[in-house]
Structure formats: C-alpha cells, structure tokens
N, C-alpha and C positions, 0 to 999 in steps of 0.2 A: 307475917303475910305482907307481901310487897304492896305498896300503895299503887293505885291505878293513876296513870298520867291522864289528866284531864285537859283538853284543849278548850279554852273559853274565848269567845269573841267579845272583846271589851270595847268601851267607847273610844279608847285610843286607837284601836285597830280600825274602827269605822272612820275616825278622823283622818288617819294616814291614807286608808284606801280612797276616801272621798277626795283628798288632796291630789293623790296620784290620778284618779279618773278626771278630775277637773283640769289637771295639767295636760293629760291626754286630749281632752275635748278642746282646750285652747289651742294647742299645737295643731290638732287636726283641723280646726276652723281656719288657722293661719295658712296651713298648707292647701286647703281647699281654695281659699282666696288667691293664693299665689298661682295655683294651677289654672283657675279661671281667668286670671289676668293674663296668663301666658297664652291661653287659647285665644284670647281676643287681642293679641299683638301688644299687650301692655308691657310684657317682659321680653327682651331679646332671647332668641333661641340659643345663643352662645352661652347664656347663663344657666340654662337647664338642659344640659346635653342628654341627661338620662331619659327626658321626655321624648326625645327625637327617635328613639329606637324601637324596632319591632322584631321579635324573634320569629324565625321562619324554620320549619322542620323539612328537611329534604325528603323526598321520596326515595323508595328503595332503588329505583332505576338510575338515580343520579349518584355518580362516583364522587366521593368526598376525600380529599387528600388528608392523610394522617398529619397531625401536628408535627412540626419539627422539634422533636424532643430526643435527647440522648439518654438511653436507659443504660444504667451502669450494672444492674443485676441480671444474672442469667435467668432464663425461663420467664421473662416478663416482656410482654409485647405492647404495642400502642396502636389503638384503633382510631379512625377518624371520627369526628363529631357528626352527629345528624342535624345539627342546628347551626343556622347562620343568623346574623343580625343585620337588618336593614337600617341604615342611618339616614334620615332625612335632613340634609344639610340646611335648607331654607324652607321649611314647610309653609304652605299656604294656609288660608283660613280653614278651608275644608279638612285638609290634613291635620291641622292643629286641634280642631274639634274632635276628629276621629281619635287622635292620640290622647286627648284629654278626657273623653267621656268615661272610659273605664276607671281612670284615676280619680275623677270627681266622685264617681259612684262609690268606690272604695272608701274614700275620705268621708262620705256622708254616712256610710254604713258604720265605720268606726266611731264617728261622732255620736251616731244614734245609740249604739251599744254602750258607750261610755256614760252618756247622760242618763239612759235607762237604769243602768246598774247603779249609778250614783243615787238616783232616786230611790231604788230599793234599799240601799244602805242607810239613807236618811230616815226611812221608815223604821229601820232597826234601832236608831237612836231614840225614837219615840216609844220603844218597848212593845210594839204590836205589829210585827210584820205580816200577820195573817189578816190582811184587809183586801177587799175586792180590788182596789186599785193596783195592788201588787200582783194579783192573778193576771190582770191584763198586761202588766209590765213583763212578767216572765213569759207570757204567750207571745209578746212582742219580740223578746229576745229569740225565742224559738223560730218565729218567722224570719227575723233578720238572719239567723244562722243559716236557715234554708235558702234564702235569697243569695247570701253570700257564697254558698257552696255550689249552687246550681245556676241561678239566673244570671249573676254577674260574670262568671267565666264565659257563659254563652254570649253575653253582650260584648265581651272582649274579643271573642272569636270573630263575631260579625264586624267589629271595627277593624280587626286585623285583615280580614278578607277585603274589606273595602279599600284599606290602604295598600294592599298588595296588588290590586286590580290595575292592570296596565304597567306594572313595575317588575313583576316576576312572571315568567312564563308558567302556565297552569300545570304543565308536566313536570316542573322542576321543585315544586313545593306541595307538601301535603296540605289538605284543608285545615286540619288542626291536629295537634298532638296531645295526648294526656296519658297518665299512668294510673291504673286502679289497683291500689294496695292499701293496707291499713293505715299508712302514713300519708296518703295522697290527700289533697285539699278537698275535693268534692266529697269523697267518703267520710273524711273526719268531720267536715261541716255537717254533713247529713246526720251522723251519729250524734253530734252536738245538739242539733235541732231536736232530736228525738228524746235526748236526756232533758232538755229545757222544757219540752212539752209535758214530760212526766213530772218534772218539778212544779210546773204551773198547776198540774192537777193536785199535787200535794198541797199547794197554797190554797187551791179552791176548797178543798175538803177541809183544811184547817180553818179557813174563814167560815165555812158553813158550821162546823162544829162549835166555834166561838159564838156565833150568832145563836145556836141552839142553847148553849149554856147561858148566855145573857138572858135569853127568853125565860129560862127556868128560875132565874134569880128574882 
C-alpha cells in the first residue's frame, strides 16, 4: 500500500515566511515614504516617471489609429488600442497628490496585509493558532481584501477623473474602464474576501471549541 504524502507546516516554514513578509513590509514602508516624499515635492518628478502617468480609455466614437506593426503571417490583423496614456511632465502639488493617493493607499494595504499575516504566523510558532486575536486578524484580512478589490479602485477612478478634468475633452474619454471575468481584480478580490471571512469563522469556532475543552478539564 502506497504511503500517503503529508504536507506539514514546520517552524522553519514559519521562519522563512515570516522573513519574506517582514521584507515585504519593509520594502512597502520605504516605497510608501518615497511616494509621499514625491507628492510633497521632495523627490524630482524625473526620477519617478512612472508616477506621472494616467491611463485613459477612448470612447467608441473616437477613432484610434492601429499601431505601426508589420505582420508577417497571413490571416492575422492588427487592431488599434482603446487606451492612451497621459503623461504629466511637471505636475503641480494638486496633481502630485491625486497621482500619489491611489499608490499610497495600495502601499498601506500591502503593508497591513503583510503585518497581519506575519502576526498570524507568529501565533503558529506558539502552537495555538485558535485564539480570539487570530479571529480578528483573519477578519481584518477579509476586510482588507474587500477594500482592495472595490474601494481602492473606485478611489483611483475618482483621482483619474480629477486629473483628466480640463485636460481631455469629455467626449473623447470614457469615465472608467474595467473587465469583469474570473481573473479580473475586483471579482478575484471579492472572492478572496469571502474565503477569508469563511476562514475567520473556522478560527472563531476552533477558538470556541478550545475554550469549551479547557472548561471541561
């Protein structure tokens, strides 16, 4: 009879994952500080060119030229893109803040997730993950996943609309663009939040069962 393959989470696994999450938290904190410094003119815009760009989706009424591309195969065509990129060469304070707010919020979200997951892993090292504080931590992860999938993209859309005001004619750009499929960010984030909420309920029931057993001893 073939032996079953058992996957065990060891102390070494917790140490490695904890180190990775700590590195993510440190890098996220540094990136957050750099973004905040850029928003307050402490960093020249030429050093962070990726921060100065906003994607704009064309409306169906605007004709977009197909990219200049030579196709060598028969039966293959090239279509134009429905997306343009606005580049702010020397953004002012208001534009910098609008460009930085979505990035700052994403950095704060990643930092919060990394620290929360690391705290859960630290409780595993103590041998008892089913404690009330972990229930709150997993629920926190569910809320963060929900905010990251719905609220933060909405804030990004509002900032983009404010940046496009007076720059692009209203009839030439769509208000916002998104795709809804199993791999899209909002839907995947929403499903992740539901899974985490279910996992938090598992932790809550496990914590309650442990307390009941301790009361019988």
